[in-house]
MDTraj code that builds the backbone (N, CA, C; nanometers):
import mdtraj as md
import numpy as np

residues = "MET PRO SER ILE TRP PHE LYS PRO TYR THR LEU GLU ASP ILE HIS THR PHE SER HIS ASP ASN MET VAL THR HIS VAL GLY ILE GLU PHE ILE GLY LEU GLY PRO ASP TYR LEU LYS GLY THR MET PRO VAL ASP ASN ARG THR ARG GLN THR MET GLY ILE LEU HIS GLY GLY ALA SER VAL VAL LEU ALA GLU THR LEU GLY SER ILE ALA ALA ASN LEU VAL VAL ASP PRO LEU ARG PHE ALA CYS VAL GLY LEU ASP ILE ASN ALA ASN HIS ILE ARG SER VAL LYS THR GLY ILE VAL THR GLY THR ALA LYS PRO LEU HIS LEU GLY GLY THR THR HIS VAL TRP SER ILE GLU ILE VAL ASP GLU HIS ASN ARG ILE VAL CYS ILE SER ARG LEU THR MET ALA VAL LEU LYS LEU ASP LYS GLU GLY VAL GLY ILE ASN PRO PHE ALA".split()
xyz = np.array([
    [3.7425, 9.6416, 10.7353],
    [3.8342, 9.7414, 10.6647],
    [3.9720, 9.6835, 10.6651],
    [4.0319, 9.6764, 10.5471],
    [4.1723, 9.6477, 10.5418],
    [4.2626, 9.7465, 10.5922],
    [4.3821, 9.7134, 10.6376],
    [4.4748, 9.8046, 10.7024],
    [4.5478, 9.8788, 10.5892],
    [4.5876, 10.0097, 10.6067],
    [4.6685, 10.0850, 10.5111],
    [4.8014, 10.0881, 10.5423],
    [4.8434, 10.0294, 10.6515],
    [4.9787, 10.0233, 10.6908],
    [5.0683, 9.9234, 10.6126],
    [5.1975, 9.9543, 10.5912],
    [5.2877, 9.8828, 10.5119],
    [5.3016, 9.7324, 10.5639],
    [5.3062, 9.7285, 10.6938],
    [5.3159, 9.5972, 10.7558],
    [5.2433, 9.6148, 10.8916],
    [5.2358, 9.5011, 10.9689],
    [5.1542, 9.5034, 11.0920],
    [5.2292, 9.5665, 11.2121],
    [5.2430, 9.7014, 11.2075],
    [5.3000, 9.7722, 11.3174],
    [5.2215, 9.7676, 11.4418],
    [5.2840, 9.7906, 11.5616],
    [5.2128, 9.7939, 11.6961],
    [5.2639, 9.9401, 11.7498],
    [5.1736, 9.9609, 11.8585],
    [5.2024, 10.0923, 11.9347],
    [5.3425, 10.0986, 11.9809],
    [5.3872, 9.9538, 12.0350],
    [5.5296, 9.9592, 12.0873],
    [5.6311, 9.9886, 11.9720],
    [5.6119, 9.9616, 11.8548],
    [5.6980, 9.9852, 11.7450],
    [5.7005, 10.1497, 11.7359],
    [5.5886, 10.2235, 11.7452],
    [5.5819, 10.3564, 11.7280],
    [5.6638, 10.4236, 11.8466],
    [5.6374, 10.3597, 11.9619],
    [5.7146, 10.4174, 12.0860],
    [5.8742, 10.4025, 12.0903],
    [5.9211, 10.2997, 12.0147],
    [6.0543, 10.2722, 11.9867],
    [6.1214, 10.3790, 11.9328],
    [6.0684, 10.4365, 11.8141],
    [6.1312, 10.5292, 11.7255],
    [6.0849, 10.6742, 11.7722],
    [6.0200, 10.6942, 11.8875],
    [5.9613, 10.8272, 11.9246],
    [6.0139, 10.8682, 12.0593],
    [6.1291, 10.8731, 12.0818],
    [6.1976, 10.9135, 12.2074],
    [6.3192, 11.0004, 12.1815],
    [6.3520, 11.0892, 12.2838],
    [6.4544, 11.1863, 12.2709],
    [6.4268, 11.2915, 12.1560],
    [6.3097, 11.3268, 12.1476],
    [6.2804, 11.4292, 12.0472],
    [6.1544, 11.5070, 12.0954],
    [6.0831, 11.5767, 12.0045],
    [5.9769, 11.6564, 12.0306],
    [5.8668, 11.5912, 12.0940],
    [5.8512, 11.4593, 12.0434],
    [5.7415, 11.3801, 12.1063],
    [5.7551, 11.3679, 12.2402],
    [5.8825, 11.3305, 12.3090],
    [5.8843, 11.3112, 12.4409],
    [5.8938, 11.4569, 12.5194],
    [5.9505, 11.5550, 12.4550],
    [5.9680, 11.6734, 12.5138],
    [5.8221, 11.7464, 12.5503],
    [5.7217, 11.7282, 12.4680],
    [5.5918, 11.7847, 12.5080],
    [5.4872, 11.6721, 12.5651],
    [5.5330, 11.5466, 12.5719],
    [5.4525, 11.4336, 12.6475],
    [5.3594, 11.3753, 12.5559],
    [5.3760, 11.3725, 12.4318],
    [5.2828, 11.2967, 12.3427],
    [5.3074, 11.1525, 12.3706],
    [5.1847, 11.0924, 12.3834],
    [5.1783, 10.9356, 12.3855],
    [5.0829, 10.8910, 12.2915],
    [5.1194, 10.7704, 12.2225],
    [5.0512, 10.7072, 12.1207],
    [4.9554, 10.6181, 12.1824],
    [4.8229, 10.6252, 12.1515],
    [4.7288, 10.5372, 12.2279],
    [4.6423, 10.4411, 12.1353],
    [4.6376, 10.4560, 12.0127],
    [4.5642, 10.3876, 11.9174],
    [4.6125, 10.3718, 11.7836],
    [4.6116, 10.2583, 11.7299],
    [4.6701, 10.2372, 11.5824],
    [4.5485, 10.1498, 11.5259],
    [4.4624, 10.2003, 11.4507],
    [4.3526, 10.1189, 11.3935],
    [4.3991, 10.1030, 11.2418],
    [4.3001, 10.0341, 11.1593],
    [4.3416, 10.0070, 11.0293],
    [4.3695, 10.1290, 10.9363],
    [4.3142, 10.2452, 10.9637],
    [4.3261, 10.3674, 10.8979],
    [4.3472, 10.4760, 10.9898],
    [4.3998, 10.4825, 11.1071],
    [4.4252, 10.5907, 11.1956],
    [4.5317, 10.5692, 11.2934],
    [4.5949, 10.6706, 11.3284],
    [4.6783, 10.6814, 11.4514],
    [4.6328, 10.7904, 11.5497],
    [4.6285, 10.7511, 11.6726],
    [4.5638, 10.8315, 11.7758],
    [4.6782, 10.8587, 11.8873],
    [4.6924, 10.9742, 11.9347],
    [4.7764, 11.0108, 12.0393],
    [4.7251, 11.1246, 12.1282],
    [4.7821, 11.1294, 12.2491],
    [4.7392, 11.2344, 12.3421],
    [4.8550, 11.3173, 12.3678],
    [4.8253, 11.4411, 12.4268],
    [4.9230, 11.5376, 12.4614],
    [4.8641, 11.6014, 12.5824],
    [4.9499, 11.6411, 12.6912],
    [4.8865, 11.7015, 12.8136],
    [4.8894, 11.8602, 12.7880],
    [4.7995, 11.9198, 12.8448],
    [4.7935, 12.0606, 12.8449],
    [4.8569, 12.1118, 12.9894],
    [4.9957, 12.1392, 12.9658],
    [5.0604, 12.1823, 13.1003],
    [5.1678, 12.2950, 13.0611],
    [5.2693, 12.3066, 13.1469],
    [5.3507, 12.4134, 13.1320],
    [5.4359, 12.3929, 13.0076],
    [5.4554, 12.2776, 12.9469],
    [5.5341, 12.2643, 12.8290],
    [5.4456, 12.3130, 12.7119],
    [5.3134, 12.2844, 12.7116],
    [5.2349, 12.3107, 12.6013],
    [5.1367, 12.4398, 12.6118],
    [5.1325, 12.5143, 12.7238],
    [5.0416, 12.6269, 12.7176],
    [5.1262, 12.7419, 12.6799],
    [5.0526, 12.8460, 12.6276],
    [5.0976, 12.9787, 12.6045],
    [5.0820, 13.0794, 12.7041],
    [5.1405, 13.1921, 12.6914],
    [5.1366, 13.2914, 12.8121],
    [4.9979, 13.3214, 12.8682],
    [4.8856, 13.3058, 12.7980],
    [4.7634, 13.3469, 12.8324],
    [4.7028, 13.2266, 12.9120],
    [4.7652, 13.1177, 12.9388],
    [4.7305, 12.9970, 13.0154],
    [4.6646, 12.8981, 12.9388],
    [4.6425, 12.9001, 12.8238],
    [4.5769, 12.8028, 12.7353],
    [4.6576, 12.7212, 12.6307],
    [4.6122, 12.6360, 12.5936],
    [4.6987, 12.5379, 12.4887],
    [4.7495, 12.6264, 12.3759],
    [4.8705, 12.6251, 12.3629],
    [4.9372, 12.7034, 12.2524],
    [4.9093, 12.6412, 12.1170],
    [4.8645, 12.7294, 12.0209],
    [4.8356, 12.6839, 11.8855],
    [4.9329, 12.5947, 11.8233],
    [5.0793, 12.6428, 11.8499],
    [5.1820, 12.5674, 11.8004],
    [5.2020, 12.4262, 11.8597],
    [5.1552, 12.4123, 11.9709],
    [5.1638, 12.2699, 12.0485],
    [5.0485, 12.1800, 11.9745],
    [4.9444, 12.2397, 11.9365],
    [4.8426, 12.1611, 11.8617],
    [4.9009, 12.1231, 11.7357],
    [4.9790, 12.2059, 11.6665],
    [5.0286, 12.1638, 11.5485],
    [5.1390, 12.0746, 11.5477],
    [5.2177, 12.0742, 11.6625],
    [5.3210, 11.9745, 11.6890],
    [5.2512, 11.8464, 11.7059],
    [5.1333, 11.8292, 11.7778],
    [5.0536, 11.7092, 11.7850],
    [5.0149, 11.6642, 11.6669],
    [4.9554, 11.7484, 11.5793],
    [4.8929, 11.7278, 11.4475],
    [5.0063, 11.6436, 11.3524],
    [5.0976, 11.7390, 11.3481],
    [5.2198, 11.6962, 11.2573],
    [5.2936, 11.5652, 11.3001],
    [5.3118, 11.5363, 11.4243],
    [5.3560, 11.4251, 11.4683],
    [5.2700, 11.2974, 11.4432],
    [5.1512, 11.3125, 11.4598],
    [5.0658, 11.1965, 11.4292],
    [5.0501, 11.1818, 11.2719],
    [5.0313, 11.2967, 11.1963],
    [5.0332, 11.2620, 11.0449],
    [5.1624, 11.2243, 10.9879],
    [5.2749, 11.2780, 11.0369],
    [5.3941, 11.2373, 10.9850],
    [5.4396, 11.0849, 11.0120],
    [5.4184, 11.0578, 11.1427],
    [5.4446, 10.9074, 11.1755],
    [5.3468, 10.8095, 11.0969],
    [5.2130, 10.8559, 11.0808],
    [5.1298, 10.7680, 11.0168],
    [5.1617, 10.7559, 10.8511],
    [5.2011, 10.8595, 10.8035],
    [5.2557, 10.8693, 10.6676],
    [5.3613, 10.7705, 10.6481],
    [5.4540, 10.7686, 10.7314],
    [5.5800, 10.6833, 10.7253],
    [5.5220, 10.5367, 10.7383],
    [5.4278, 10.5103, 10.8107],
    [5.3935, 10.3634, 10.8471],
    [5.3211, 10.3139, 10.7279],
    [5.2616, 10.3888, 10.6186],
    [5.2055, 10.3430, 10.5034],
    [5.3070, 10.2976, 10.3893],
    [5.4239, 10.3490, 10.3948],
    [5.5167, 10.3419, 10.2895],
    [5.6190, 10.2192, 10.3312],
    [5.6851, 10.1725, 10.2205],
    [5.7961, 10.0771, 10.2367],
    [5.9224, 10.1464, 10.2982],
    [5.9488, 10.1291, 10.4225],
    [6.0574, 10.2204, 10.4903],
    [6.2008, 10.2019, 10.4340],
    [6.2168, 10.0945, 10.3705],
    [6.3467, 10.0681, 10.2930],
    [6.3432, 10.1528, 10.1506],
    [6.2543, 10.2049, 10.0935],
    [6.2394, 10.2660, 9.9690],
    [6.2013, 10.4074, 9.9888],
    [6.1182, 10.4461, 10.0756],
    [6.0640, 10.5610, 10.0890],
    [6.0683, 10.6300, 10.2284],
    [6.0724, 10.7651, 10.2317],
    [6.0424, 10.8378, 10.3617],
    [5.9502, 10.9603, 10.3361],
    [5.8593, 10.9856, 10.4344],
    [5.7665, 11.0854, 10.4196],
    [5.8122, 11.1997, 10.4958],
    [5.7944, 11.3282, 10.4548],
    [5.8332, 11.4448, 10.5267],
    [5.7307, 11.5601, 10.5107],
    [5.7190, 11.6264, 10.5984],
    [5.6202, 11.7405, 10.5924],
    [5.6351, 11.8435, 10.4737],
    [5.5293, 11.8668, 10.4054],
    [5.5457, 11.9674, 10.3004],
    [5.4595, 12.0903, 10.3412],
    [5.3331, 12.0754, 10.4054],
    [5.2467, 12.1715, 10.4276],
    [5.1451, 12.1402, 10.5441],
    [5.1222, 12.2333, 10.6302],
    [5.0272, 12.2171, 10.7433],
    [4.9411, 12.3211, 10.7577],
    [4.8248, 12.3145, 10.7986],
    [4.7317, 12.4214, 10.8331],
    [4.6536, 12.3719, 10.9641],
    [4.6175, 12.4668, 11.0299],
    [4.5222, 12.4386, 11.1523],
    [4.4408, 12.5422, 11.1860],
    [4.3182, 12.4962, 11.2247],
    [4.2132, 12.5838, 11.2663],
    [4.1957, 12.5579, 11.4140],
    [4.2138, 12.6600, 11.4989],
    [4.2024, 12.6539, 11.6412],
    [4.0551, 12.6898, 11.6749],
    [3.9827, 12.5990, 11.7285],
    [3.8286, 12.6033, 11.7470],
    [3.8116, 12.6285, 11.8792],
    [3.8648, 12.5739, 11.9780],
    [3.8382, 12.5893, 12.1300],
    [3.9686, 12.5863, 12.2020],
    [3.9603, 12.6681, 12.3064],
    [4.0820, 12.6779, 12.4033],
    [4.0632, 12.5683, 12.5051],
    [4.1699, 12.5314, 12.5609],
    [4.2023, 12.4348, 12.6654],
    [4.2955, 12.4934, 12.7558],
    [4.2524, 12.4832, 12.8855],
    [4.3486, 12.5257, 12.9978],
    [4.4306, 12.4141, 13.0696],
    [4.3609, 12.3108, 13.0998],
    [4.4306, 12.1797, 13.1620],
    [4.3731, 12.0643, 13.0904],
    [4.4456, 11.9489, 13.1405],
    [4.3918, 11.8215, 13.0921],
    [4.4673, 11.7581, 12.9970],
    [4.4055, 11.6896, 12.9011],
    [4.4667, 11.6228, 12.7909],
    [4.3942, 11.6383, 12.6627],
    [4.4642, 11.6500, 12.5547],
    [4.3981, 11.6677, 12.4260],
    [4.4339, 11.5279, 12.3448],
    [4.3397, 11.4852, 12.2710],
    [4.3558, 11.3734, 12.1884],
    [4.3489, 11.3971, 12.0396],
    [4.4458, 11.3555, 11.9659],
    [4.4516, 11.3761, 11.8164],
    [4.4218, 11.2418, 11.7353],
    [4.3527, 11.2445, 11.6340],
    [4.3455, 11.1306, 11.5545],
    [4.3790, 11.1712, 11.3965],
    [4.4697, 11.1049, 11.3475],
    [4.5139, 11.1190, 11.2179],
    [4.4584, 11.0227, 11.1253],
    [4.4011, 11.0731, 11.0058],
    [4.3455, 10.9695, 10.8960],
    [4.3674, 11.0209, 10.7746],
    [4.3913, 10.9325, 10.6742],
    [4.4335, 10.9838, 10.5443],
    [4.3144, 11.0136, 10.4604],
    [4.3467, 11.1276, 10.3956],
    [4.2544, 11.1974, 10.2883],
    [4.2836, 11.1395, 10.1496],
    [4.4214, 11.1463, 10.1341],
    [4.4721, 11.0924, 10.0047],
    [4.6060, 11.0232, 10.0326],
    [4.6315, 10.9081, 9.9729],
    [4.7541, 10.8359, 9.9775],
    [4.8075, 10.8173, 9.8359],
    [4.8870, 10.9040, 9.7824],
    [4.9479, 10.9018, 9.6530],
    [5.0820, 10.8493, 9.6560],
    [5.1496, 10.8357, 9.5351],
    [5.2791, 10.7912, 9.5159],
    [5.3836, 10.8923, 9.5581],
    [5.3529, 11.0333, 9.5556],
    [5.4413, 11.1300, 9.5727],
    [5.3972, 11.2335, 9.7002],
    [5.2634, 11.2219, 9.7173],
    [5.2198, 11.2957, 9.8335],
    [5.1005, 11.2213, 9.9124],
    [5.0907, 11.2617, 10.0285],
    [4.9832, 11.2114, 10.1193],
    [4.9244, 11.3391, 10.1707],
    [4.7923, 11.3317, 10.1980],
    [4.7133, 11.4435, 10.2588],
    [4.6473, 11.3698, 10.3762],
    [4.6730, 11.4221, 10.5089],
    [4.6208, 11.3752, 10.6141],
    [4.5309, 11.4850, 10.6949],
    [4.4301, 11.4288, 10.7536],
    [4.3440, 11.5181, 10.8411],
    [4.3555, 11.4750, 10.9851],
    [4.3843, 11.5494, 11.0557],
    [4.3975, 11.5360, 11.2009],
    [4.3134, 11.6076, 11.2768],
    [4.2187, 11.5547, 11.3630],
    [4.1193, 11.6168, 11.4595],
    [4.1752, 11.6010, 11.5957],
    [4.1911, 11.7116, 11.6662],
    [4.2307, 11.7055, 11.8092],
    [4.0999, 11.7577, 11.8772],
    [4.0610, 11.6749, 11.9999],
    [3.9521, 11.7020, 12.0883],
    [4.0021, 11.7070, 12.2324],
    [3.9306, 11.7738, 12.3093],
    [3.9484, 11.7723, 12.4560],
    [3.8936, 11.6540, 12.5156],
    [3.8835, 11.6603, 12.6548],
    [3.8651, 11.5407, 12.7450],
    [3.6957, 11.5099, 12.7331],
    [3.6427, 11.6089, 12.6741],
    [3.4990, 11.6021, 12.6624],
    [3.4342, 11.5869, 12.5165],
    [3.5416, 11.5443, 12.4332],
    [3.5233, 11.4958, 12.2990],
    [3.4911, 11.6233, 12.2103],
    [3.5179, 11.7524, 12.2572],
    [3.4856, 11.8744, 12.1876],
    [3.6037, 11.9065, 12.0943],
    [3.5855, 11.9429, 11.9721],
    [3.6842, 11.9760, 11.8918],
    [3.7581, 12.1021, 11.9318],
    [3.8968, 12.0769, 11.9414],
    [4.0033, 12.1881, 11.9636],
    [4.0589, 12.2461, 11.8494],
    [4.0937, 12.1587, 11.7690],
    [4.1626, 12.1850, 11.6365],
    [4.1486, 12.0969, 11.5416],
    [4.1448, 12.1532, 11.4089],
    [4.1394, 12.0756, 11.2911],
    [4.2602, 12.1003, 11.2077],
    [4.3334, 12.0119, 11.1691],
    [4.4428, 12.0469, 11.0904],
    [4.4484, 11.9515, 10.9602],
    [4.5218, 11.9889, 10.8654],
    [4.5473, 11.9303, 10.7411],
    [4.6913, 11.9286, 10.7129],
    [4.7443, 11.8136, 10.6907],
    [4.8994, 11.7925, 10.6664],
    [4.9248, 11.7301, 10.5312],
    [5.0044, 11.7944, 10.4549],
    [5.0512, 11.7477, 10.3178],
    [5.1862, 11.6789, 10.3435],
    [5.2142, 11.5569, 10.3068],
    [5.3405, 11.5057, 10.3252],
    [5.4039, 11.4718, 10.1870],
    [5.5390, 11.4843, 10.1600],
    [5.5972, 11.4459, 10.0503],
    [5.6570, 11.3174, 10.0614],
    [5.6205, 11.2194, 9.9745],
    [5.6886, 11.0892, 9.9838],
    [5.8185, 11.0913, 9.8959],
    [5.9336, 11.0729, 9.9673],
    [6.0758, 11.0859, 9.9002],
    [6.1143, 10.9373, 9.8867],
    [6.1746, 10.9175, 9.7541],
    [6.2456, 10.7900, 9.7368],
    [6.3739, 10.7905, 9.8061],
    [6.4200, 10.6928, 9.8721],
    [6.5518, 10.6965, 9.9294],
    [6.6451, 10.6432, 9.8319],
    [6.7869, 10.6958, 9.8285],
    [6.8717, 10.6559, 9.7252],
    [6.9474, 10.5220, 9.7790],
    [7.0425, 10.4886, 9.6712],
    [7.1145, 10.3449, 9.7029],
    [7.1994, 10.3759, 9.8251],
    [7.2479, 10.4757, 9.8597],
    [7.3357, 10.4819, 9.9714],
    [7.2661, 10.5033, 10.1105],
    [7.1398, 10.5024, 10.1021],
    [7.0619, 10.5156, 10.2319],
    [7.0542, 10.6492, 10.2728],
    [7.0831, 10.7571, 10.1962],
    [7.0692, 10.8843, 10.2414],
    [6.9280, 10.9095, 10.2507],
    [6.8761, 10.9731, 10.3757],
    [6.7528, 11.0006, 10.4132],
    [6.6869, 10.8837, 10.4723],
    [6.7591, 10.7743, 10.5263],
    [6.7131, 10.6681, 10.5845],
    [6.5896, 10.6913, 10.6644],
    [6.4947, 10.6156, 10.6482],
    [6.3654, 10.6180, 10.6976],
    [6.3661, 10.5665, 10.8547],
    [6.3467, 10.6267, 10.9546],
    [6.3721, 10.5688, 11.0863],
    [6.2728, 10.4555, 11.1140],
    [6.1677, 10.4471, 11.0400],
    [6.0716, 10.3388, 11.0556],
    [6.0977, 10.2129, 11.0024],
    [6.2353, 10.2041, 10.9386],
    [6.2800, 10.0802, 10.8713],
    [6.3324, 9.9618, 10.9776],
])
top = md.Topology()
chain = top.add_chain()
for i, resn in enumerate(residues, 1):
    res = top.add_residue(resn, chain, resSeq=i)
    for name in ("N", "CA", "C"):
        top.add_atom(name, md.element.get_by_symbol(name[0]), res)
traj = md.Trajectory(xyz[None], top)
């Protein structure tokens, strides 16, 4: 299968521009970059649990949007385009109290103005925790570099 990425990115590239923000705050780590997917993990701990002691649905959405957003930006020419979230939905299937969840983002549609990504989050037993769909807007960058893509 040919790669969908604009250039041959590595996990180290992704780690470089994913620090001092929400990614590090909730403990997301990127663990896989295949020809058509980006995979990452997030701990279920005091940063990501809600008051009932289970994984917060919003934390699942943070993982989903992080993976889909970064993946979308890896597809486009970062000197000409930037991708930003337009819409996200999530179906929370199973609760998790401890451990690590793993999300995998794969494209459903890669268009010139929008991308649609499917993100599946599973627990340590590979049981589905959350299924999310993320729509990304593909924005043209202007000549002055306004909206510079951090992936450039």
